[in-house]
PQR file of N, CA, C, O and H, with PARSE charges and radii, in Angstrom:
ATOM      1  N   UNK A   1      57.285 128.600  42.296 -0.4000 1.5000
ATOM      2  CA  UNK A   1      57.966 128.426  43.583 -0.0000 2.0000
ATOM      3  C   UNK A   1      58.927 129.571  43.878  0.5500 1.7000
ATOM      4  O   UNK A   1      59.614 129.549  44.899 -0.5500 1.4000
ATOM      5  N   UNK A   2      58.987 130.556  43.015 -0.4000 1.5000
ATOM      6  CA  UNK A   2      59.964 131.637  43.197 -0.0000 2.0000
ATOM      7  C   UNK A   2      59.667 132.446  44.458  0.5500 1.7000
ATOM      8  O   UNK A   2      58.514 132.728  44.783 -0.5500 1.4000
ATOM      9  H   UNK A   2      58.429 130.574  42.185  0.4000 1.0000
ATOM     10  N   UNK A   3      60.743 132.808  45.156 -0.4000 1.5000
ATOM     11  CA  UNK A   3      60.680 133.719  46.304 -0.0000 2.0000
ATOM     12  C   UNK A   3      59.794 133.219  47.435  0.5500 1.7000
ATOM     13  O   UNK A   3      59.314 134.020  48.237 -0.5500 1.4000
ATOM     14  H   UNK A   3      61.680 132.579  44.892  0.4000 1.0000
ATOM     15  N   UNK A   4      59.570 131.929  47.515 -0.4000 1.5000
ATOM     16  CA  UNK A   4      58.793 131.407  48.641 -0.0000 2.0000
ATOM     17  C   UNK A   4      59.775 130.844  49.657  0.5500 1.7000
ATOM     18  O   UNK A   4      60.373 129.790  49.440 -0.5500 1.4000
ATOM     19  H   UNK A   4      59.961 131.278  46.864  0.4000 1.0000
ATOM     20  N   UNK A   5      59.935 131.552  50.760 -0.4000 1.5000
ATOM     21  CA  UNK A   5      60.868 131.097  51.783 -0.0000 2.0000
ATOM     22  C   UNK A   5      60.078 130.409  52.891  0.5500 1.7000
ATOM     23  O   UNK A   5      59.010 130.874  53.290 -0.5500 1.4000
ATOM     24  H   UNK A   5      59.449 132.408  50.936  0.4000 1.0000
ATOM     25  N   UNK A   6      60.607 129.320  53.370 -0.4000 1.5000
ATOM     26  CA  UNK A   6      59.954 128.575  54.432 -0.0000 2.0000
ATOM     27  C   UNK A   6      60.705 128.833  55.729  0.5500 1.7000
ATOM     28  O   UNK A   6      61.905 128.573  55.816 -0.5500 1.4000
ATOM     29  H   UNK A   6      61.474 128.942  53.046  0.4000 1.0000
ATOM     30  N   UNK A   7      60.002 129.347  56.743 -0.4000 1.5000
ATOM     31  CA  UNK A   7      60.674 129.515  58.036 -0.0000 2.0000
ATOM     32  C   UNK A   7      60.963 128.142  58.638  0.5500 1.7000
ATOM     33  O   UNK A   7      60.088 127.277  58.684 -0.5500 1.4000
ATOM     34  H   UNK A   7      59.028 129.558  56.672  0.4000 1.0000
ATOM     35  N   UNK A   8      62.188 127.954  59.093 -0.4000 1.5000
ATOM     36  CA  UNK A   8      62.571 126.654  59.636 -0.0000 2.0000
ATOM     37  C   UNK A   8      62.630 126.698  61.148  0.5500 1.7000
ATOM     38  O   UNK A   8      63.037 127.695  61.745 -0.5500 1.4000
ATOM     39  H   UNK A   8      62.898 128.657  59.056  0.4000 1.0000
ATOM     40  N   UNK A   9      62.217 125.602  61.751 -0.4000 1.5000
ATOM     41  CA  UNK A   9      62.381 125.481  63.190 -0.0000 2.0000
ATOM     42  C   UNK A   9      63.869 125.301  63.481  0.5500 1.7000
ATOM     43  O   UNK A   9      64.648 124.930  62.603 -0.5500 1.4000
ATOM     44  H   UNK A   9      61.886 124.793  61.266  0.4000 1.0000
ATOM     45  N   UNK A  10      64.239 125.566  64.708 -0.4000 1.5000
ATOM     46  CA  UNK A  10      65.645 125.418  65.096 -0.0000 2.0000
ATOM     47  C   UNK A  10      66.110 123.981  64.862  0.5500 1.7000
ATOM     48  O   UNK A  10      67.233 123.747  64.414 -0.5500 1.4000
ATOM     49  H   UNK A  10      63.606 125.867  65.421  0.4000 1.0000
ATOM     50  N   UNK A  11      65.230 123.021  65.171 -0.4000 1.5000
ATOM     51  CA  UNK A  11      65.589 121.613  64.994 -0.0000 2.0000
ATOM     52  C   UNK A  11      65.880 121.302  63.534  0.5500 1.7000
ATOM     53  O   UNK A  11      66.839 120.598  63.217 -0.5500 1.4000
ATOM     54  H   UNK A  11      64.318 123.212  65.535  0.4000 1.0000
ATOM     55  N   UNK A  12      65.040 121.835  62.647 -0.4000 1.5000
ATOM     56  CA  UNK A  12      65.219 121.557  61.226 -0.0000 2.0000
ATOM     57  C   UNK A  12      66.514 122.183  60.721  0.5500 1.7000
ATOM     58  O   UNK A  12      67.204 121.597  59.887 -0.5500 1.4000
ATOM     59  H   UNK A  12      64.261 122.406  62.905  0.4000 1.0000
ATOM     60  N   UNK A  13      66.844 123.370  61.223 -0.4000 1.5000
ATOM     61  CA  UNK A  13      68.095 124.004  60.812 -0.0000 2.0000
ATOM     62  C   UNK A  13      69.294 123.155  61.227  0.5500 1.7000
ATOM     63  O   UNK A  13      70.271 123.034  60.489 -0.5500 1.4000
ATOM     64  H   UNK A  13      66.283 123.846  61.901  0.4000 1.0000
ATOM     65  N   UNK A  14      69.202 122.569  62.423 -0.4000 1.5000
ATOM     66  CA  UNK A  14      70.296 121.727  62.909 -0.0000 2.0000
ATOM     67  C   UNK A  14      70.434 120.486  62.029  0.5500 1.7000
ATOM     68  O   UNK A  14      71.543 120.074  61.690 -0.5500 1.4000
ATOM     69  H   UNK A  14      68.408 122.668  63.023  0.4000 1.0000
ATOM     70  N   UNK A  15      69.291 119.894  61.663 -0.4000 1.5000
ATOM     71  CA  UNK A  15      69.311 118.709  60.791 -0.0000 2.0000
ATOM     72  C   UNK A  15      69.935 119.062  59.446  0.5500 1.7000
ATOM     73  O   UNK A  15      70.798 118.345  58.940 -0.5500 1.4000
ATOM     74  H   UNK A  15      68.390 120.229  61.938  0.4000 1.0000
ATOM     75  N   UNK A  16      69.480 120.187  58.873 -0.4000 1.5000
ATOM     76  CA  UNK A  16      70.021 120.622  57.578 -0.0000 2.0000
ATOM     77  C   UNK A  16      71.520 120.852  57.679  0.5500 1.7000
ATOM     78  O   UNK A  16      72.284 120.464  56.795 -0.5500 1.4000
ATOM     79  H   UNK A  16      68.779 120.769  59.284  0.4000 1.0000
ATOM     80  N   UNK A  17      71.929 121.491  58.772 -0.4000 1.5000
ATOM     81  CA  UNK A  17      73.343 121.788  58.967 -0.0000 2.0000
ATOM     82  C   UNK A  17      74.154 120.503  59.005  0.5500 1.7000
ATOM     83  O   UNK A  17      75.216 120.410  58.390 -0.5500 1.4000
ATOM     84  H   UNK A  17      71.309 121.806  59.490  0.4000 1.0000
ATOM     85  N   UNK A  18      73.638 119.498  59.744 -0.4000 1.5000
ATOM     86  CA  UNK A  18      74.355 118.222  59.856 -0.0000 2.0000
ATOM     87  C   UNK A  18      74.451 117.541  58.505  0.5500 1.7000
ATOM     88  O   UNK A  18      75.496 116.992  58.154 -0.5500 1.4000
ATOM     89  H   UNK A  18      72.776 119.573  60.244  0.4000 1.0000
ATOM     90  N   UNK A  19      73.362 117.574  57.742 -0.4000 1.5000
ATOM     91  CA  UNK A  19      73.380 116.988  56.399 -0.0000 2.0000
ATOM     92  C   UNK A  19      74.484 117.614  55.577  0.5500 1.7000
ATOM     93  O   UNK A  19      75.291 116.920  54.958 -0.5500 1.4000
ATOM     94  H   UNK A  19      72.514 118.020  58.027  0.4000 1.0000
ATOM     95  N   UNK A  20      74.509 118.955  55.580 -0.4000 1.5000
ATOM     96  CA  UNK A  20      75.447 119.658  54.717 -0.0000 2.0000
ATOM     97  C   UNK A  20      76.881 119.474  55.198  0.5500 1.7000
ATOM     98  O   UNK A  20      77.810 119.444  54.391 -0.5500 1.4000
ATOM     99  H   UNK A  20      73.853 119.518  56.083  0.4000 1.0000
ATOM    100  N   UNK A  21      77.062 119.350  56.521 -0.4000 1.5000
ATOM    101  CA  UNK A  21      78.405 119.113  57.029 -0.0000 2.0000
ATOM    102  C   UNK A  21      78.914 117.738  56.614  0.5500 1.7000
ATOM    103  O   UNK A  21      80.120 117.520  56.500 -0.5500 1.4000
ATOM    104  H   UNK A  21      76.307 119.374  57.177  0.4000 1.0000
ATOM    105  N   UNK A  22      77.976 116.809  56.388 -0.4000 1.5000
ATOM    106  CA  UNK A  22      78.366 115.467  55.951 -0.0000 2.0000
ATOM    107  C   UNK A  22      78.577 115.406  54.446  0.5500 1.7000
ATOM    108  O   UNK A  22      78.919 114.357  53.899 -0.5500 1.4000
ATOM    109  H   UNK A  22      76.996 116.987  56.481  0.4000 1.0000
ATOM    110  N   UNK A  23      78.370 116.540  53.781 -0.4000 1.5000
ATOM    111  CA  UNK A  23      78.649 116.587  52.355 -0.0000 2.0000
ATOM    112  C   UNK A  23      77.434 116.366  51.469  0.5500 1.7000
ATOM    113  O   UNK A  23      77.568 116.221  50.254 -0.5500 1.4000
ATOM    114  H   UNK A  23      78.092 117.391  54.226  0.4000 1.0000
ATOM    115  N   UNK A  24      76.237 116.339  52.075 -0.4000 1.5000
ATOM    116  CA  UNK A  24      75.038 116.248  51.240 -0.0000 2.0000
ATOM    117  C   UNK A  24      74.917 117.517  50.414  0.5500 1.7000
ATOM    118  O   UNK A  24      75.265 118.604  50.876 -0.5500 1.4000
ATOM    119  H   UNK A  24      76.129 116.457  53.062  0.4000 1.0000
ATOM    120  N   UNK A  25      74.431 117.377  49.211 -0.4000 1.5000
ATOM    121  CA  UNK A  25      74.201 118.543  48.364 -0.0000 2.0000
ATOM    122  C   UNK A  25      72.705 118.647  48.148  0.5500 1.7000
ATOM    123  O   UNK A  25      72.067 117.694  47.701 -0.5500 1.4000
ATOM    124  H   UNK A  25      74.148 116.495  48.836  0.4000 1.0000
ATOM    125  N   UNK A  26      72.143 119.812  48.467 -0.4000 1.5000
ATOM    126  CA  UNK A  26      70.710 119.993  48.278 -0.0000 2.0000
ATOM    127  C   UNK A  26      70.414 120.358  46.834  0.5500 1.7000
ATOM    128  O   UNK A  26      71.203 121.029  46.168 -0.5500 1.4000
ATOM    129  H   UNK A  26      72.662 120.586  48.830  0.4000 1.0000
ATOM    130  N   UNK A  27      69.265 119.904  46.368 -0.4000 1.5000
ATOM    131  CA  UNK A  27      68.825 120.280  45.024 -0.0000 2.0000
ATOM    132  C   UNK A  27      68.663 121.800  44.967  0.5500 1.7000
ATOM    133  O   UNK A  27      68.462 122.446  45.996 -0.5500 1.4000
ATOM    134  H   UNK A  27      68.625 119.359  46.909  0.4000 1.0000
ATOM    135  N   UNK A  28      68.749 122.360  43.778 -0.4000 1.5000
ATOM    136  CA  UNK A  28      68.610 123.806  43.613 -0.0000 2.0000
ATOM    137  C   UNK A  28      67.304 124.324  44.198  0.5500 1.7000
ATOM    138  O   UNK A  28      67.263 125.409  44.777 -0.5500 1.4000
ATOM    139  H   UNK A  28      68.912 121.836  42.943  0.4000 1.0000
ATOM    140  N   UNK A  29      66.229 123.540  44.042 -0.4000 1.5000
ATOM    141  CA  UNK A  29      64.936 123.976  44.569 -0.0000 2.0000
ATOM    142  C   UNK A  29      65.021 124.151  46.083  0.5500 1.7000
ATOM    143  O   UNK A  29      64.482 125.103  46.647 -0.5500 1.4000
ATOM    144  H   UNK A  29      66.262 122.659  43.571  0.4000 1.0000
ATOM    145  N   UNK A  30      65.715 123.205  46.729 -0.4000 1.5000
ATOM    146  CA  UNK A  30      65.863 123.277  48.177 -0.0000 2.0000
ATOM    147  C   UNK A  30      66.690 124.500  48.564  0.5500 1.7000
ATOM    148  O   UNK A  30      66.392 125.186  49.542 -0.5500 1.4000
ATOM    149  H   UNK A  30      66.153 122.432  46.271  0.4000 1.0000
ATOM    150  N   UNK A  31      67.732 124.757  47.777 -0.4000 1.5000
ATOM    151  CA  UNK A  31      68.580 125.903  48.081 -0.0000 2.0000
ATOM    152  C   UNK A  31      67.788 127.199  47.995  0.5500 1.7000
ATOM    153  O   UNK A  31      68.019 128.131  48.765 -0.5500 1.4000
ATOM    154  H   UNK A  31      67.974 124.200  46.983  0.4000 1.0000
ATOM    155  N   UNK A  32      66.853 127.252  47.052 -0.4000 1.5000
ATOM    156  CA  UNK A  32      66.038 128.462  46.915 -0.0000 2.0000
ATOM    157  C   UNK A  32      65.084 128.617  48.089  0.5500 1.7000
ATOM    158  O   UNK A  32      64.764 129.737  48.487 -0.5500 1.4000
ATOM    159  H   UNK A  32      66.665 126.495  46.426  0.4000 1.0000
ATOM    160  N   UNK A  33      64.626 127.493  48.648 -0.4000 1.5000
ATOM    161  CA  UNK A  33      63.696 127.555  49.770 -0.0000 2.0000
ATOM    162  C   UNK A  33      64.390 127.964  51.063  0.5500 1.7000
ATOM    163  O   UNK A  33      63.798 128.631  51.911 -0.5500 1.4000
ATOM    164  H   UNK A  33      64.886 126.584  48.325  0.4000 1.0000
ATOM    165  N   UNK A  34      65.639 127.563  51.205 -0.4000 1.5000
ATOM    166  CA  UNK A  34      66.345 127.816  52.468 -0.0000 2.0000
ATOM    167  C   UNK A  34      67.612 128.640  52.267  0.5500 1.7000
ATOM    168  O   UNK A  34      68.677 128.238  52.734 -0.5500 1.4000
ATOM    169  H   UNK A  34      66.120 127.021  50.516  0.4000 1.0000
ATOM    170  N   UNK A  35      67.527 129.786  51.584 -0.4000 1.5000
ATOM    171  CA  UNK A  35      68.762 130.518  51.265 -0.0000 2.0000
ATOM    172  C   UNK A  35      69.500 130.999  52.501  0.5500 1.7000
ATOM    173  O   UNK A  35      70.731 131.026  52.512 -0.5500 1.4000
ATOM    174  H   UNK A  35      66.661 130.113  51.205  0.4000 1.0000
ATOM    175  N   UNK A  36      68.772 131.379  53.541 -0.4000 1.5000
ATOM    176  CA  UNK A  36      69.451 131.886  54.739 -0.0000 2.0000
ATOM    177  C   UNK A  36      70.263 130.781  55.396  0.5500 1.7000
ATOM    178  O   UNK A  36      71.377 131.018  55.863 -0.5500 1.4000
ATOM    179  H   UNK A  36      67.772 131.358  53.533  0.4000 1.0000
ATOM    180  N   UNK A  37      69.709 129.578  55.432 -0.4000 1.5000
ATOM    181  CA  UNK A  37      70.427 128.455  56.040 -0.0000 2.0000
ATOM    182  C   UNK A  37      71.639 128.088  55.194  0.5500 1.7000
ATOM    183  O   UNK A  37      72.728 127.862  55.721 -0.5500 1.4000
ATOM    184  H   UNK A  37      68.804 129.385  55.052  0.4000 1.0000
ATOM    185  N   UNK A  38      71.441 128.028  53.876 -0.4000 1.5000
ATOM    186  CA  UNK A  38      72.542 127.689  52.970 -0.0000 2.0000
ATOM    187  C   UNK A  38      73.669 128.704  53.125  0.5500 1.7000
ATOM    188  O   UNK A  38      74.839 128.331  53.208 -0.5500 1.4000
ATOM    189  H   UNK A  38      70.555 128.211  53.448  0.4000 1.0000
ATOM    190  N   UNK A  39      73.315 129.990  53.163 -0.4000 1.5000
ATOM    191  CA  UNK A  39      74.341 131.029  53.279 -0.0000 2.0000
ATOM    192  C   UNK A  39      75.103 130.898  54.590  0.5500 1.7000
ATOM    193  O   UNK A  39      76.327 131.022  54.616 -0.5500 1.4000
ATOM    194  H   UNK A  39      72.364 130.293  53.096  0.4000 1.0000
ATOM    195  N   UNK A  40      74.371 130.644  55.689 -0.4000 1.5000
ATOM    196  CA  UNK A  40      75.024 130.495  56.988 -0.0000 2.0000
ATOM    197  C   UNK A  40      75.993 129.329  56.973  0.5500 1.7000
ATOM    198  O   UNK A  40      77.108 129.420  57.486 -0.5500 1.4000
ATOM    199  H   UNK A  40      73.376 130.543  55.668  0.4000 1.0000
ATOM    200  N   UNK A  41      75.544 128.218  56.368 -0.4000 1.5000
ATOM    201  CA  UNK A  41      76.377 127.023  56.333 -0.0000 2.0000
ATOM    202  C   UNK A  41      77.600 127.259  55.467  0.5500 1.7000
ATOM    203  O   UNK A  41      78.704 126.849  55.825 -0.5500 1.4000
ATOM    204  H   UNK A  41      74.638 128.144  55.950  0.4000 1.0000
ATOM    205  N   UNK A  42      77.412 127.919  54.326 -0.4000 1.5000
ATOM    206  CA  UNK A  42      78.553 128.214  53.455 -0.0000 2.0000
ATOM    207  C   UNK A  42      79.571 129.067  54.191  0.5500 1.7000
ATOM    208  O   UNK A  42      80.775 128.830  54.094 -0.5500 1.4000
ATOM    209  H   UNK A  42      76.514 128.251  54.035  0.4000 1.0000
ATOM    210  N   UNK A  43      79.089 130.058  54.926 -0.4000 1.5000
ATOM    211  CA  UNK A  43      79.994 130.933  55.682 -0.0000 2.0000
ATOM    212  C   UNK A  43      80.698 130.129  56.771  0.5500 1.7000
ATOM    213  O   UNK A  43      81.903 130.275  56.975 -0.5500 1.4000
ATOM    214  H   UNK A  43      78.110 130.251  55.005  0.4000 1.0000
ATOM    215  N   UNK A  44      79.942 129.279  57.471 -0.4000 1.5000
ATOM    216  CA  UNK A  44      80.543 128.450  58.520 -0.0000 2.0000
ATOM    217  C   UNK A  44      81.604 127.539  57.934  0.5500 1.7000
ATOM    218  O   UNK A  44      82.700 127.415  58.480 -0.5500 1.4000
ATOM    219  H   UNK A  44      78.963 129.160  57.306  0.4000 1.0000
ATOM    220  N   UNK A  45      81.276 126.903  56.823 -0.4000 1.5000
ATOM    221  CA  UNK A  45      82.222 125.971  56.212 -0.0000 2.0000
ATOM    222  C   UNK A  45      83.471 126.696  55.737  0.5500 1.7000
ATOM    223  O   UNK A  45      84.583 126.196  55.908 -0.5500 1.4000
ATOM    224  H   UNK A  45      80.386 127.004  56.379  0.4000 1.0000
ATOM    225  N   UNK A  46      83.297 127.873  55.142 -0.4000 1.5000
ATOM    226  CA  UNK A  46      84.456 128.646  54.698 -0.0000 2.0000
ATOM    227  C   UNK A  46      85.303 129.038  55.899  0.5500 1.7000
ATOM    228  O   UNK A  46      86.532 128.989  55.850 -0.5500 1.4000
ATOM    229  H   UNK A  46      82.394 128.279  55.003  0.4000 1.0000
ATOM    230  N   UNK A  47      84.629 129.429  56.981 -0.4000 1.5000
ATOM    231  CA  UNK A  47      85.336 129.846  58.184 -0.0000 2.0000
ATOM    232  C   UNK A  47      86.160 128.731  58.779  0.5500 1.7000
ATOM    233  O   UNK A  47      87.218 128.972  59.361 -0.5500 1.4000
ATOM    234  H   UNK A  47      83.630 129.469  57.021  0.4000 1.0000
ATOM    235  N   UNK A  48      85.674 127.495  58.635 -0.4000 1.5000
ATOM    236  CA  UNK A  48      86.378 126.345  59.183 -0.0000 2.0000
ATOM    237  C   UNK A  48      87.317 125.717  58.175  0.5500 1.7000
ATOM    238  O   UNK A  48      88.104 124.831  58.508 -0.5500 1.4000
ATOM    239  H   UNK A  48      84.815 127.299  58.162  0.4000 1.0000
ATOM    240  N   UNK A  49      87.226 126.185  56.935 -0.4000 1.5000
ATOM    241  CA  UNK A  49      88.047 125.586  55.886 -0.0000 2.0000
ATOM    242  C   UNK A  49      87.555 124.220  55.470  0.5500 1.7000
ATOM    243  O   UNK A  49      88.335 123.391  55.002 -0.5500 1.4000
ATOM    244  H   UNK A  49      86.587 126.905  56.664  0.4000 1.0000
ATOM    245  N   UNK A  50      86.261 123.976  55.637 -0.4000 1.5000
ATOM    246  CA  UNK A  50      85.697 122.673  55.282 -0.0000 2.0000
ATOM    247  C   UNK A  50      85.331 122.676  53.806  0.5500 1.7000
ATOM    248  O   UNK A  50      84.670 123.587  53.308 -0.5500 1.4000
ATOM    249  H   UNK A  50      85.627 124.649  56.017  0.4000 1.0000
ATOM    250  N   UNK A  51      85.773 121.642  53.131 -0.4000 1.5000
ATOM    251  CA  UNK A  51      85.396 121.463  51.734 -0.0000 2.0000
ATOM    252  C   UNK A  51      84.872 120.042  51.595  0.5500 1.7000
ATOM    253  O   UNK A  51      85.655 119.093  51.571 -0.5500 1.4000
ATOM    254  H   UNK A  51      86.309 120.902  53.535  0.4000 1.0000
ATOM    255  N   UNK A  52      83.531 119.881  51.501 -0.4000 1.5000
ATOM    256  CA  UNK A  52      82.948 118.537  51.483 -0.0000 2.0000
ATOM    257  C   UNK A  52      83.543 117.646  50.384  0.5500 1.7000
ATOM    258  O   UNK A  52      83.655 116.434  50.563 -0.5500 1.4000
ATOM    259  H   UNK A  52      82.894 120.652  51.521  0.4000 1.0000
ATOM    260  N   UNK A  53      83.921 118.239  49.259 -0.4000 1.5000
ATOM    261  CA  UNK A  53      84.442 117.437  48.162 -0.0000 2.0000
ATOM    262  C   UNK A  53      85.799 116.824  48.512  0.5500 1.7000
ATOM    263  O   UNK A  53      86.134 115.743  48.028 -0.5500 1.4000
ATOM    264  H   UNK A  53      83.830 119.224  49.114  0.4000 1.0000
ATOM    265  N   UNK A  54      86.575 117.506  49.344 -0.4000 1.5000
ATOM    266  CA  UNK A  54      87.912 117.011  49.679 -0.0000 2.0000
ATOM    267  C   UNK A  54      87.867 115.890  50.716  0.5500 1.7000
ATOM    268  O   UNK A  54      88.773 115.059  50.781 -0.5500 1.4000
ATOM    269  H   UNK A  54      86.303 118.384  49.737  0.4000 1.0000
ATOM    270  N   UNK A  55      86.801 115.873  51.531 -0.4000 1.5000
ATOM    271  CA  UNK A  55      86.778 114.959  52.670 -0.0000 2.0000
ATOM    272  C   UNK A  55      86.520 113.519  52.277  0.5500 1.7000
ATOM    273  O   UNK A  55      86.747 112.622  53.088 -0.5500 1.4000
ATOM    274  H   UNK A  55      86.065 116.549  51.478  0.4000 1.0000
ATOM    275  N   UNK A  56      86.054 113.264  51.066 -0.4000 1.5000
ATOM    276  CA  UNK A  56      85.677 111.900  50.706 -0.0000 2.0000
ATOM    277  C   UNK A  56      86.881 111.028  50.459  0.5500 1.7000
ATOM    278  O   UNK A  56      86.734 109.847  50.145 -0.5500 1.4000
ATOM    279  H   UNK A  56      85.870 113.994  50.407  0.4000 1.0000
TER
END
């Protein structure tokens, strides 16, 4: 499964973003499949000062 990136539709990116904003943690395999989305979300969360672990 190495280096296999899946292009995501805009809708799927929005769903993933919402999941991650709610504090869902993706399995490592998922993170490898969607690195661009994960990186964008991490940057967005850092920019907003969001820390999913603190919000619970």
